Structure formats: structure tokens, C-alpha cells
N, C-alpha and C positions, 0 to 999 in steps of 0.2 A: 580848292581852288586851281587853277590851271590855264594855263602854262604857268610855271613858278617865276619867271621874268618877268612878265607881262601878263597878269591874270585876265581871262577873258571869259569866264565861266566860272562859275561855284556850283557845287554838287552835294546835296546831303543825301545819304541813303539811310532808311529807317525800315529794319525788317522786324513785323510785328510779332509774329510766331514761327521763330526759326525752327526748322527740323532738323533730324539728323543727328541730334546730338551737339550742335555746333552752334553756341550761342555768343561767342567772344567775337566783335567787331572784326578783328584781323581774319577771322575764318569764315563768318558770315557776310557781313556787308563790303569788307574789302574788295573782293571779286568783281562785285557789282558795280561798286564805284570805278574801278579801274577799267571796266568794258565801257560803261558808259561815258568816260571822259574818252578814253582812247577813240571810240567812234565819233563822239561830237566834234574834237578838235579835228579829227581826220577828214568830216563832213565840212568844215568849216576852213579847211585849207590853212591850219594853222602848222607852222614847220616846229620841229622839238627844239627845246632849249639845247643850245650847243655848249654851253658852262654846267650842266649837269649831266655828268656821266657815270655809269654804273661802276663800281668799285670792283676790280676783279683780283683776287688773290693768285699771284704767280707762285709763291713759295708756301708750303704748308708748314704750319707753327705747331708744335708738340705743346698742346695742353696739359697742366697738373690740375689733377682732382683732389 
């Protein structure tokens, strides 16, 4: 569904026979979903959700493994 605050579209992506060894949704279907939603909302003139902002990491945190 998109946009998050007031959904106007619902998009489902199904890839029948993924190729190139990528069969997880995040690798095969997510890029298609992203492009379709982005272009559809642009054509509809829907403005981006202002309350949804990308998280920007400003300080590196050392992880212990």
C-alpha cells in the first residue's frame, strides 16, 4: 500500500520463475514493487509522506561479534 499515511494504491508483485539465483522477495520482487509504486505515485501527483523519513546514521557504532 502506498503512501503510508493515506493509502491510494495497493500493489502486489509475483515473480513466477525468478532467475539469476535471486528468489527471495527482497531481492526479486522488492525492486519491481519499488519502481512501480514510485512511478505510479509520481504520475498521480501524490506528494511524499513527510512524517516518514529515512534514518541517517551519523555516528558509527562498533559491533561486537
